[in-house]
N, C-alpha and C positions, 0 to 999 in steps of 0.2 A: 485640354492642356489640364496637366496636372501638376500640383504640384508636393514635393517629396519630401514629409517630412521626416524627420528623423528623430524618434523618442526614447529616451534611457530611462528605464523608471530604476532606481535606486530605493527598496522598499528597507528603514532601520531599525530595528527593532533594540532600544537601548535596555538594558538585562539591572535593574537596581534589586540587591538583595539574590541574586543569581542562587538557585539549588547549587547546593556540592555536585563537584565534575565529577561523572563516573568514569569509572579506568576505562582507558583506552580497548579499544578489539574487545570488547564483552557483548557475550548474545545473553538476553533473558526469556525465560520459558517456563513452564510448567515439569514440575520434576512426580513423576508419574508411579506411584508404590500403591500398592495392596490396602492401604491404611489411607489412601487419598491423593488431593494434589495438590504439595508446596510451590511456593516460586523461588526461584533457583536464577543461578547467573552460572554461564559458564566462558572459560577462559579459552580463546578460540586457540592460543598457544601450543597446548598442551593436553586441552580438554579438559581438564577438571570443573566439577560440578561444583558450586557452595548453595548450601539451602540459607535464604536471606528469609523467608518468613519462617516464624515461632510456630512450628508446626503445619498442619497441614490447615488450607485455606477455603478448601469444601473437598466432596464428595468423589471417588475412585471413579469419574467419569468425564469424559472430558468430549469438546467439535472437532471439527476438521477445519482449518483451517478459518476458524474463525476467533479470530484475536490481531490485536495490534498493539503498538507504541507509542508512545506521545515523546518525541526526542527532544522538547522542552520543559514541559513541565514533568517531567522524570513517571508517565505514569503509563501501567500495563494495563491492558484490556482485555477480557477475554470472557467468552459467551458458553453456560451452560444449560442443560434443563434439567429441572427438579417437581417430579411429581406435577406434570403436566404446564409448568411455568417454564417461561423464557428472562433469565438468572443476568446480568451484565456484572461483573465483577469488575470494580475498578483497584487497581494495586499501589501502593507506592511502591515505584522501585528500589528506591534506593533503602526502604527499612525491610520489606516485604509483607506489609501492612495491608489488613483493606482497607482502603478507605472509603467506597461505597462498596453496596448491593442494589442491585435496581431491578423488579418484577417490571420486565418489557411487556405495554398492554398492543394486543394486537389489533392492528387497525382493521380486521377483518371478520371479527366474530368469534374466530374458532384458531386453537392453536395451531400456528403456523409455525415451519423451522425454521431460521432464519441464519445466511450463511454472510461470510464473507465479506467481514466489518471491514476495513480499513478507516484510518485515521488520517484526516487530515488539519496539519498541526499551525496552518494560514487562518482557518478558520474555526477551529475547537469542536470540529464535529466530528461522529464518526456515520458512514454511508456502507451501505450491507446492501444483499436482494432479501426480501423476505417474500417466500416461499407459498403459496394457498394451493391446498388440495381439494380438489375438485372429481371424485369420483377416482378416474384415472387420469385424471388433468393433472397439470401441477401449471400454476401462472407465476412467471415474476416479477416484480417488480425494486426499483431501488427506491431504497429510504433513505432519511436521516434517522441519528438515535443521537441526541444530545449527552455525553458521557456525565454532564454534572445535575440533571433532571430524570434521566430513561426516558424521555418521549419521545415518541417514534413518530415521523411523519415521512408519509408517501411526496417525493420529489416527483414522479412519472407520469402522475392521475392517468392510471393503467395500464395496463398490462406492456409488457415489451420483450416476453417470451416464456415459452411454454415446456421447454425441457426440462428435464428433471434436477435435483441439486447438483451445482458445480462447487466442489472446495478446491483452496488455495490458490483460484483463478482468476482473481481481481487483484488490483491496487488503481492510488489513486494519482493523476497527476491534480499537485496543489498550485501549481501557479498557474496552470490553462483551465482552472477547475473543471476535470473530467474524471469521470471514473469507468475504468476501462475491465472487460470481466471476459472470461469465455466462454461458452456456452454452445456443446456439440462440436460443428465444425466454421461457428461464426466469432468473431471477434465485436462484441457488443460496447461503442463506448455513449456513455452519458452526460451531457451539461446539465453540472450542480446547481445551473441558478435558473432554467427554466423546465427542467428534466427528460429534456428532446435528445432522443438515442439515433444515432447512427449504426449501421451494422453493417460490416464486411464479413463475408464469405471466407474463412482459410484458403488459402493458395499452397497445399504442403511440395516439397519437390519432387517433381516429376522424374528424380534420380533414381526414389523408391519402389517407382515402378507401385505396385499390388498389396504392398507391404503394407502393417497395421502404423498410422500414424497419429499421434494428438499431442496439443500439447498441456503442461502440465506449470506448474509452482511459476505462475505468473510474477514482476517485479518491474516495477516502472522506475525508470530513472531519471530524477524530475532534475538533473544536473546539464542533460543531455539531449532530454526529449525522446528516449527511447525505450519502448516495450520488450523487454527482457523475459525468456522462458527456457523450460526445457522438452525438446524436440525428443519425444518417446517414438522407437521405431520396434517395430517386431514383425522375425523377418523368419518362414516358415526353415526349420530345420530340414536341409536333404537328405540329412543321415535317416532315415526311420527305422531304426535301430536305437535309434538316441532316445531315451527319456523326457529328454528335454524336444520336446517337437518344435519350441521357438525359441531361437537365441533374439533377445530384448537389447536394448541399449539408451543411453542417455547423452544430449548432448545440449550443450547449449545454444539458442538462436534468437532472432529478436523477429519482431515482427512490424513490416512496415503497416503504417495505421492510415494512410490513402489506398492504399489496396489490396492490403489484407495479406500479400507474400512475405511467407516465410522463409528467412536465411538461415542454413543453421553456419555457427560460428567455426563451434568447434572441428578440429579437423580429423580427432580422433576422439572416441567415446571416453565420456566423465566417471562414468560409473554403468554397470549392467543390468538386467534382469528386474525392474522394478523400480518407482518414483513413489516420492514422502508423500505426505498428508499435510500440503496446504506449506510446510516446513520450510521457509526458505525467506531471502530475505536481499538487500542489496547497499555497498557501499558506491554511492555514487562519487563521492571523493576520491578514493582510491581506486576503481573501477574494477570492485569486486562482486562477485554474485556468489551467495550460500546459499546450501540445500543439505538437509540432513536426511541420509535416509542409513535405516536401521537404525546401528550405534556410531555413525560417521559422519562425523563435516565436510562437506566437499569445500572447498573454494576454487574458483574458476576465474580466470579473466577475461573480464569483459571486450576487449579491443579483441582479445587472438584465440578464445575461446579454450584455452589452455587451461588443464589441472595445477593450479597450484601446488595446492597440499590436499591430505589426505589427515584430518586428526581424529583418532578412537576417543573417543569421549566415555572419559570415566563412571564408572557405574561401582561405585564404592558400597551404595545399599541394597544389593540387586533390585534393583527398582525394572518394573515390567516397564518403561524409557524413562532413560536418564533424563532426557529432555525432551520436549512437545510442544509446538508454537513458540517455537522460538522467533524471536525477534531482534537484529540489531539496534545499535544505537547509532544513527548516522550523525547526531548531535553533540558524541559523547561530550565534547570541550565545549563548551556555551559561550561563545562569544561575547564582548562586550558589542559588539556593533554587526547585525546580521544584513549583508548587502547583497541585493539582487538585481542582476545587470539582463533588463529584458528583451533589449537591444532590437525593438520592434521598430520596422518603416510603415508609414502611412501615408497612404495614397488617398486624397480628397480633390474636387475637381475647383477650377480656379473660381474665385467669389465664395464658396462654400468654408462652413467651420467645423469644427468635429469638438469631441465632449469627452474630456479624460475624468473618468472618477476611481480616484484612490482612497476611496471612502472607509474608515476603518470604525468607524465607532463616535459618539461623543467625546469621551475618554482621549481620543488623539488629536495631535497640534500636527500642520503641514507644511512646508516650508520650499515652493518652486523653485527655480535656478532663475527667474528674473525677480521673484522678493513675494511673489503675491502667495497667501496662506490659507487661501483654502483647499476643501477637500477635492473639489471639482472645476476643472479649466478649460475652457473656452479657448480654442485655437485656432484661428486662420492665418499667420503665418510661418512660411517654411521656417526648421531651426531644428535646433536641438535641443530636449528640454528634461530636464529632470527631477524629483522628486524625494525629498527627504520624509520620510513619517514618521515619529515616533509614538508609538502608545504605549501609554501611561499602566504602570501597574491597578492589575486589575483582581483583590482580593488577593487570594492564595496562591495563586499565579499568573502569570507574564501570560498577553494572549498580545498574538501575531495576525493579523489579517490581512488578507491582498482581495480585493474583489477584481475581476476581470472586468474592466471595458470594453462596451460596443463602438469597436472602429471601423475602419475602409480600408482596406488591402491594399 
């Protein structure tokens, strides 16, 4: 005999003294010239690039896919390598100035590349893949990087993959606290709490036969719980006298996180012959997927896979690349109250109870629908439960956290 519990979790963030709202539909990234990297924004409607930093903020080298954006605190993060050191740059996105530069300590005793950082705005941590090279073998672990201290912590307690570096093929599920990335032909999903990893072999569409297929530019839609990417297809050209021996195309696709099956959404290619270096992001509110290829910004409808627009990126400075490592601000208009409806249904045995924990730390307060004011609540009766959680102002920015609770589904 089972009882049905409907538990609706409302997580609310009251923003006191919120930072100024950034303009709607702007992308942020790095403007790469021969003199160095500058922080810039780009208007998505006309491709105009605006340099926000006062001069260059670092030298003329950059990583692939090792960047992300904090939509609550309006911070931009990127990692570069300088003289054997791995540096994390924290940039104030509203002013373009550098807030911090951290030298990242390597937990394995030797300089190793660090890739695919993604920011979880629900716990204020960066997550990424730390690679260790041993001869011809490359091993990978998922680690956290504290953006306030630069401290690296290994959360997987061991190697979870052994293939080469993967760029732009990772994103985070902040609500369910999962980190997804692609390595080779497998999708890895890592639990951010205990470091456990599930591995799915990707199942590519059979319709394309023996053609070369892989997935690039992974992006997670936290509103609809879907992993998207670009399906790269390269088909041998039947015209042997054509110098283009392969024809290549990109289409929007989704990945089933239970089976690994890839569904190609786009009925027609969104662009051809090539892919970008991790320069993609998602607008979960308006169902849009963005990516940069060469000097164009492509916007794709998440539902239909249709190409919405192709906007040429203006390059008035004759830059090597007008925008690289671009990120979209999906909370460009910060709400006074941020509400999330989790709509979880919980099942437990008759006579048993279940503990729901929404602890955000000592500086927070809690009010459940039945008047209970603690962070952890023991439930043994069927019903609908909700909790309003207020995170207090923590220093220079507002912290919003959500801990996944252990339940029986």
